[in-house]
PDB file of N, H, CA, C and O in Angstrom:
ATOM      1  N   MET A   1      -5.909  16.271  15.334  1.00  0.00           N
ATOM      2  CA  MET A   1      -5.334  14.929  15.306  1.00  0.00           C
ATOM      3  C   MET A   1      -5.990  14.088  14.219  1.00  0.00           C
ATOM      4  O   MET A   1      -5.339  13.243  13.604  1.00  0.00           O
ATOM      5  N   GLY A   2      -7.285  14.320  13.983  1.00  0.00           N
ATOM      6  H   GLY A   2      -7.814  15.006  14.483  1.00  0.00           H
ATOM      7  CA  GLY A   2      -7.973  13.553  12.945  1.00  0.00           C
ATOM      8  C   GLY A   2      -7.358  13.784  11.571  1.00  0.00           C
ATOM      9  O   GLY A   2      -7.183  12.848  10.791  1.00  0.00           O
ATOM     10  N   LEU A   3      -7.030  15.050  11.283  1.00  0.00           N
ATOM     11  H   LEU A   3      -7.171  15.810  11.917  1.00  0.00           H
ATOM     12  CA  LEU A   3      -6.426  15.369   9.984  1.00  0.00           C
ATOM     13  C   LEU A   3      -5.063  14.700   9.859  1.00  0.00           C
ATOM     14  O   LEU A   3      -4.712  14.201   8.789  1.00  0.00           O
ATOM     15  N   HIS A   4      -4.293  14.686  10.943  1.00  0.00           N
ATOM     16  H   HIS A   4      -4.577  15.091  11.811  1.00  0.00           H
ATOM     17  CA  HIS A   4      -2.963  14.058  10.925  1.00  0.00           C
ATOM     18  C   HIS A   4      -3.087  12.556  10.656  1.00  0.00           C
ATOM     19  O   HIS A   4      -2.315  11.989   9.883  1.00  0.00           O
ATOM     20  N   LEU A   5      -4.067  11.921  11.302  1.00  0.00           N
ATOM     21  H   LEU A   5      -4.695  12.382  11.930  1.00  0.00           H
ATOM     22  CA  LEU A   5      -4.266  10.482  11.097  1.00  0.00           C
ATOM     23  C   LEU A   5      -4.711  10.196   9.673  1.00  0.00           C
ATOM     24  O   LEU A   5      -4.280   9.210   9.075  1.00  0.00           O
ATOM     25  N   MET A   6      -5.567  11.048   9.124  1.00  0.00           N
ATOM     26  H   MET A   6      -5.916  11.849   9.610  1.00  0.00           H
ATOM     27  CA  MET A   6      -6.049  10.856   7.755  1.00  0.00           C
ATOM     28  C   MET A   6      -4.899  11.025   6.766  1.00  0.00           C
ATOM     29  O   MET A   6      -4.800  10.277   5.793  1.00  0.00           O
ATOM     30  N   LEU A   7      -4.029  12.007   7.014  1.00  0.00           N
ATOM     31  H   LEU A   7      -4.110  12.614   7.804  1.00  0.00           H
ATOM     32  CA  LEU A   7      -2.880  12.234   6.137  1.00  0.00           C
ATOM     33  C   LEU A   7      -1.921  11.044   6.206  1.00  0.00           C
ATOM     34  O   LEU A   7      -1.406  10.598   5.180  1.00  0.00           O
ATOM     35  N   ALA A   8      -1.685  10.533   7.411  1.00  0.00           N
ATOM     36  H   ALA A   8      -2.103  10.895   8.244  1.00  0.00           H
ATOM     37  CA  ALA A   8      -0.805   9.370   7.578  1.00  0.00           C
ATOM     38  C   ALA A   8      -1.407   8.148   6.890  1.00  0.00           C
ATOM     39  O   ALA A   8      -0.687   7.370   6.265  1.00  0.00           O
ATOM     40  N   GLY A   9      -2.712   7.978   7.002  1.00  0.00           N
ATOM     41  H   GLY A   9      -3.297   8.610   7.510  1.00  0.00           H
ATOM     42  CA  GLY A   9      -3.388   6.852   6.360  1.00  0.00           C
ATOM     43  C   GLY A   9      -3.312   6.952   4.845  1.00  0.00           C
ATOM     44  O   GLY A   9      -3.098   5.946   4.169  1.00  0.00           O
ATOM     45  N   ALA A  10      -3.483   8.146   4.308  1.00  0.00           N
ATOM     46  H   ALA A  10      -3.656   8.963   4.857  1.00  0.00           H
ATOM     47  CA  ALA A  10      -3.410   8.346   2.861  1.00  0.00           C
ATOM     48  C   ALA A  10      -2.000   8.054   2.352  1.00  0.00           C
ATOM     49  O   ALA A  10      -1.833   7.461   1.287  1.00  0.00           O
ATOM     50  N   THR A  11      -0.988   8.469   3.111  1.00  0.00           N
ATOM     51  H   THR A  11      -1.123   8.952   3.976  1.00  0.00           H
ATOM     52  CA  THR A  11       0.401   8.213   2.727  1.00  0.00           C
ATOM     53  C   THR A  11       0.698   6.717   2.739  1.00  0.00           C
ATOM     54  O   THR A  11       1.328   6.197   1.818  1.00  0.00           O
ATOM     55  N   ALA A  12       0.243   6.027   3.780  1.00  0.00           N
ATOM     56  H   ALA A  12      -0.269   6.449   4.528  1.00  0.00           H
ATOM     57  CA  ALA A  12       0.460   4.583   3.881  1.00  0.00           C
ATOM     58  C   ALA A  12      -0.254   3.857   2.740  1.00  0.00           C
ATOM     59  O   ALA A  12       0.288   2.913   2.165  1.00  0.00           O
ATOM     60  N   LEU A  13      -1.466   4.299   2.415  1.00  0.00           N
ATOM     61  H   LEU A  13      -1.906   5.066   2.882  1.00  0.00           H
ATOM     62  CA  LEU A  13      -2.223   3.673   1.333  1.00  0.00           C
ATOM     63  C   LEU A  13      -1.524   3.885  -0.006  1.00  0.00           C
ATOM     64  O   LEU A  13      -1.447   2.963  -0.818  1.00  0.00           O
ATOM     65  N   ALA A  14      -1.017   5.090  -0.239  1.00  0.00           N
ATOM     66  H   ALA A  14      -1.079   5.839   0.421  1.00  0.00           H
ATOM     67  CA  ALA A  14      -0.310   5.383  -1.490  1.00  0.00           C
ATOM     68  C   ALA A  14       0.943   4.518  -1.612  1.00  0.00           C
ATOM     69  O   ALA A  14       1.234   4.000  -2.690  1.00  0.00           O
ATOM     70  N   LEU A  15       1.688   4.358  -0.512  1.00  0.00           N
ATOM     71  H   LEU A  15       1.452   4.779   0.364  1.00  0.00           H
ATOM     72  CA  LEU A  15       2.890   3.520  -0.533  1.00  0.00           C
ATOM     73  C   LEU A  15       2.526   2.065  -0.795  1.00  0.00           C
ATOM     74  O   LEU A  15       3.238   1.369  -1.519  1.00  0.00           O
ATOM     75  N   LEU A  16       1.422   1.598  -0.212  1.00  0.00           N
ATOM     76  H   LEU A  16       0.844   2.163   0.376  1.00  0.00           H
ATOM     77  CA  LEU A  16       0.985   0.220  -0.410  1.00  0.00           C
ATOM     78  C   LEU A  16       0.599  -0.021  -1.863  1.00  0.00           C
ATOM     79  O   LEU A  16       0.980  -1.033  -2.452  1.00  0.00           O
ATOM     80  N   VAL A  17      -0.158   0.912  -2.441  1.00  0.00           N
ATOM     81  H   VAL A  17      -0.467   1.734  -1.962  1.00  0.00           H
ATOM     82  CA  VAL A  17      -0.564   0.789  -3.843  1.00  0.00           C
ATOM     83  C   VAL A  17       0.662   0.796  -4.753  1.00  0.00           C
ATOM     84  O   VAL A  17       0.728   0.024  -5.710  1.00  0.00           O
ATOM     85  N   TYR A  18       1.632   1.662  -4.462  1.00  0.00           N
ATOM     86  H   TYR A  18       1.579   2.290  -3.686  1.00  0.00           H
ATOM     87  CA  TYR A  18       2.858   1.729  -5.266  1.00  0.00           C
ATOM     88  C   TYR A  18       3.643   0.422  -5.168  1.00  0.00           C
ATOM     89  O   TYR A  18       4.155  -0.078  -6.169  1.00  0.00           O
ATOM     90  N   LEU A  19       3.734  -0.124  -3.962  1.00  0.00           N
ATOM     91  H   LEU A  19       3.318   0.283  -3.148  1.00  0.00           H
ATOM     92  CA  LEU A  19       4.457  -1.385  -3.761  1.00  0.00           C
ATOM     93  C   LEU A  19       3.791  -2.520  -4.533  1.00  0.00           C
ATOM     94  O   LEU A  19       4.477  -3.316  -5.174  1.00  0.00           O
ATOM     95  N   VAL A  20       2.468  -2.601  -4.478  1.00  0.00           N
ATOM     96  H   VAL A  20       1.911  -1.954  -3.957  1.00  0.00           H
ATOM     97  CA  VAL A  20       1.733  -3.634  -5.210  1.00  0.00           C
ATOM     98  C   VAL A  20       1.946  -3.466  -6.709  1.00  0.00           C
ATOM     99  O   VAL A  20       2.130  -4.452  -7.423  1.00  0.00           O
ATOM    100  N   ALA A  21       1.924  -2.225  -7.193  1.00  0.00           N
ATOM    101  H   ALA A  21       1.775  -1.424  -6.613  1.00  0.00           H
ATOM    102  CA  ALA A  21       2.132  -1.966  -8.624  1.00  0.00           C
ATOM    103  C   ALA A  21       3.522  -2.425  -9.059  1.00  0.00           C
ATOM    104  O   ALA A  21       3.675  -3.013 -10.130  1.00  0.00           O
ATOM    105  N   VAL A  22       4.532  -2.160  -8.234  1.00  0.00           N
ATOM    106  H   VAL A  22       4.408  -1.683  -7.364  1.00  0.00           H
ATOM    107  CA  VAL A  22       5.903  -2.575  -8.556  1.00  0.00           C
ATOM    108  C   VAL A  22       6.011  -4.103  -8.569  1.00  0.00           C
ATOM    109  O   VAL A  22       6.681  -4.676  -9.428  1.00  0.00           O
ATOM    110  N   LEU A  23       5.354  -4.751  -7.621  1.00  0.00           N
ATOM    111  H   LEU A  23       4.809  -4.286  -6.922  1.00  0.00           H
ATOM    112  CA  LEU A  23       5.414  -6.215  -7.547  1.00  0.00           C
ATOM    113  C   LEU A  23       4.681  -6.865  -8.719  1.00  0.00           C
ATOM    114  O   LEU A  23       5.116  -7.893  -9.237  1.00  0.00           O
ATOM    115  N   LEU A  24       3.567  -6.262  -9.132  1.00  0.00           N
ATOM    116  H   LEU A  24       3.213  -5.427  -8.711  1.00  0.00           H
ATOM    117  CA  LEU A  24       2.784  -6.839 -10.224  1.00  0.00           C
ATOM    118  C   LEU A  24       3.370  -6.517 -11.592  1.00  0.00           C
ATOM    119  O   LEU A  24       3.267  -7.320 -12.519  1.00  0.00           O
ATOM    120  N   ARG A  25       3.989  -5.338 -11.722  1.00  0.00           N
ATOM    121  H   ARG A  25       4.073  -4.686 -10.969  1.00  0.00           H
ATOM    122  CA  ARG A  25       4.522  -4.901 -13.013  1.00  0.00           C
ATOM    123  C   ARG A  25       5.982  -4.472 -12.896  1.00  0.00           C
ATOM    124  O   ARG A  25       6.281  -3.296 -13.099  1.00  0.00           O
ATOM    125  N   PRO A  26       6.899  -5.385 -12.576  1.00  0.00           N
ATOM    126  CA  PRO A  26       8.304  -4.995 -12.380  1.00  0.00           C
ATOM    127  C   PRO A  26       8.965  -4.481 -13.656  1.00  0.00           C
ATOM    128  O   PRO A  26       9.924  -3.712 -13.586  1.00  0.00           O
ATOM    129  N   GLU A  27       8.467  -4.895 -14.818  1.00  0.00           N
ATOM    130  H   GLU A  27       7.688  -5.520 -14.875  1.00  0.00           H
ATOM    131  CA  GLU A  27       9.092  -4.463 -16.072  1.00  0.00           C
ATOM    132  C   GLU A  27       8.836  -2.985 -16.378  1.00  0.00           C
ATOM    133  O   GLU A  27       9.520  -2.401 -17.219  1.00  0.00           O
ATOM    134  N   ARG A  28       7.859  -2.382 -15.704  1.00  0.00           N
ATOM    135  H   ARG A  28       7.304  -2.857 -15.021  1.00  0.00           H
ATOM    136  CA  ARG A  28       7.547  -0.973 -15.979  1.00  0.00           C
ATOM    137  C   ARG A  28       8.407  -0.030 -15.140  1.00  0.00           C
ATOM    138  O   ARG A  28       8.458   1.167 -15.423  1.00  0.00           O
ATOM    139  N   PHE A  29       9.082  -0.550 -14.111  1.00  0.00           N
ATOM    140  H   PHE A  29       9.040  -1.523 -13.881  1.00  0.00           H
ATOM    141  CA  PHE A  29       9.843   0.317 -13.206  1.00  0.00           C
ATOM    142  C   PHE A  29      11.333   0.026 -13.271  1.00  0.00           C
ATOM    143  O   PHE A  29      12.118   0.667 -12.572  1.00  0.00           O
TER     144      PHE A  29
END
Protein backbone atom coordinates (compact mmCIF):
# COMPACT_ATOMS: atom_id res chain seq x y z
CA MET A 1 0.00 0.00 0.00
CA GLY A 2 2.91 2.34 0.70
CA LEU A 3 4.18 2.00 -2.87
CA HIS A 4 0.68 2.68 -4.24
CA LEU A 5 0.36 5.83 -2.12
CA MET A 6 3.81 7.03 -3.19
CA LEU A 7 2.95 6.44 -6.87
CA ALA A 8 -0.35 8.32 -6.47
CA GLY A 9 1.45 11.17 -4.71
CA ALA A 10 4.08 11.39 -7.44
CA THR A 11 1.36 11.49 -10.12
CA ALA A 12 -0.55 14.22 -8.28
CA LEU A 13 2.65 16.23 -7.82
CA ALA A 14 3.54 15.92 -11.52
CA LEU A 15 0.04 17.08 -12.52
CA LEU A 16 0.28 20.03 -10.11
CA VAL A 17 3.68 21.08 -11.46
CA TYR A 18 2.38 20.80 -15.05
CA LEU A 19 -0.70 22.88 -14.20
CA VAL A 20 1.43 25.60 -12.58
CA ALA A 21 3.76 25.62 -15.60
CA VAL A 22 0.80 26.05 -17.97
CA LEU A 23 -0.64 28.87 -15.85
CA LEU A 24 2.70 30.68 -15.60
CA ARG A 25 3.77 30.15 -19.22
CA PRO A 26 0.61 29.86 -21.38
CA GLU A 27 2.47 31.01 -24.51
CA ARG A 28 4.65 27.88 -24.46
CA PHE A 29 1.71 25.44 -24.63
